[in-house]
N, C-alpha and C positions, 0 to 999 in steps of 0.2 A: 707099812706106811700105805694112807689111803688115798685115792686120786681125786682133786673137787672137780667141780664144774667146768671152771677155767680151764683147767688142765685135760680134759677131757675134750675140751672143744679145738686144741690146740694140737689132737693126736691126727695121724695121717693115716687113713684105711691103708693105703698102700705098705707101711708100717707093720701094721695087723696082717697080712697077705705074708708077708716076708718073713715074719715069725713065727706063724704058724707052721710055713711051711720048709722052714729052716732044717736039716737031717741034723743038725747038733745045735747045741747051746741057746736053745726055746727057753729054757727057764732062767737061764742067766742073762739072757738077751731083755729079758721082759722086766727081770727087777733092776736092770742099768737103766733101763727106758723110766719107768719111774722115776729113778732119781734125777732124770734130766728133765723129764717133763715137772716134776718139782722144784727146779731152776727155774721156771719159763719161760724157757725156750723154746721156740719155734721147730716145731718138726715138718721135716721136707723128705722125699723117697727118691735120690738121684745119684746116679754113678753105681745103681745096683746095689747101692745099701742105704738105711735112716743115715738121715744127717740134721746136726741140730744147729739151730742161725740164732743168733740177735738179731732182730731188724732183717737187713740184704746180707748181713756176714755171716761167712761161714764158722763153727768154732769147734766145732767134732764132730765125727762121725762113730758110730756104732758098727763092728765088724767081726763077724764070726771065722776063725781061722781054724786050722786044720786042727791042733793041738791047746787052743784058745780062744777065749772071748776076749775081744779087747777094745777100747777106746782110741780114738785117733786124734787128740790133740791137733788141731793144725798149728797152733802157735805155743804149743809145748815148750818149746826152747826159751821162751820169755819167762814162764811160770818158775816162784822159786822153787817149788822140787828138793823141801829139805827132806821128804822122809823118802825120796828117790827111789820112785814107785814108775817115772817116765822111764823109757826106753827109747834110744834111738834106732830106728829101722833100720836105716843104712849109713853107711861110712859119710855117704857124701850129702845127707840128708841135714838143712841147714836148720828149719822153723818146724818141721811136723816129730812131734814124740809120742809114744804109746802106750798105754797103760792094760795091760795084759791078766788076765783071770782062770785060773784052770777049775772054776767050781763054782757054784752056789753060795756054798758057804765062804768059801773065799769073797766073794762080791760083799754077801751079808756083814760079815765082820770088818770089811772095810769101807762101808757105805756112808759113815760120816767125811772119812778122806775123801772119799770119790766125792763128795757133793764139795767139798770146803774147794776142792782143784778145779771141778768145775765154774763156781764162782768165780774163783781167781781167772780162767780164762774168758769169763764173760764182759769182767773188770779189763781186761788187756784188751780186748778187742771194743769195747768203749773207749777206750781212751785213743785207740786209732795206735798204740804201739808197733813197732815194728824192727826189726833186729838191728837196725842202725842206732835209732833214735835208745833204745835201750843199752847200749853200749856206752853211750856218751850223753848225758840231757845236759844241758847247759844252767847254773844257776841263774832262775831269775834277780832283777835287780830289787827286787824284793825282799827274799829271801838274804842276799847280800847285806841289806838296810838293815837286816834285824838281827845277822852275827855282828854288823859294826856295833849296833846298840848292846845288845846281848852276848857275848864274848863265850858263855856257858854253853848257849843252844849252838853255835858252832863248834863246840868241842864236842857236846854231847852226838849231835850230826855226823861229825866226822870217825865215830867210834861204831857208827852201825856199821854193818854190813853191807858190802858195795849192793846188795839184793834190795836190802830194804832202803838205802838212798835214793835207787831209782826210782822206787816206787812213789817215794813220797815226791821224787822232782815231778813226776809224769804226772802227778796229781798238783802238785803246786803248776805247773807250767799248761796247762790244762785251760787254768782259769783265763779266758778273753780279755778281759778287765783288770786293771792294776787292782781296783781295789777287790775284786774277787781273789786275785793271788795273793794279796795280805792279808786276808780275813782266813784264809785256809790254812797260811802257815801259821798264822796267830792262835786260831784253835786247835794246830796240832804241836805247840810248843810244848807241852808237859808231857806230851807223849814222847818225843823226840830226847826229853831232858830224864827220862826214866827207862829209856834203850828200846822203846815200843815201837814196832816197825808198823807201817800205814796198813799193811793186812794183817795185821797180830792182832788176839782177841784182846777187849778192853773191857767186856761186858765179864767175862768169867763163864759165860756158860759154855764155851768151845770145846767139843770132843778132839780135836788138834790143835793140841799146845804147842805149839805160842800161835798157830795163825787162826785165824776168825774161818769158822764155819759156817756164818749167817746164823748163828741161833740166836745172835740179837733180834732176830726179825720180830719174835713173839712180846716182845717188849714193845708195848704202847708211844708211839713219839720217842723211840730210842734214836739219838743221834750223836756223830763220834762228833 
């Protein structure tokens, strides 16, 4: 895995020192760092650990533990986690989830999965999703209208898993204008009818089926 000039510019020298001086998990953190920078997250150092951000929002932290090296997803509870890789750190923890690793081989074997989780976490942050909005999102009027016109779309939508329904609803309702919401819904009708979720792969290149791992970005002008 190579690091582009853009990624190098995003590196924080404090993180260099933190990893180099670590008593344990230096190699593991170095590899995880490459994955995170490859996702174009902003690297910072606060709370005594590397923190990765989108704009001014914290997405996840990189933490060396006694028996594991971990990624701390600050809104991990909102991710689909179909691979069951996320761990609730405490009984009363609401949003945070950890993804733990016990070796460099473990990280390398899961590199594509890790990147897919990170990409989904970035999307959750960009959409401004909260625990409340993730549990119940109202259907936009534009979607109701399409359901009325095309009952097959409604039937297919209701057959989707709750997580896939929420992902679509977050994407649709995020549109500020009615025309934008309608366009988003119409563009995704064919996927809904096929039972494909918003975060599912549609290019066929993903290594983390059915979820998208960002592999479509290698295709010029690829758009959902």
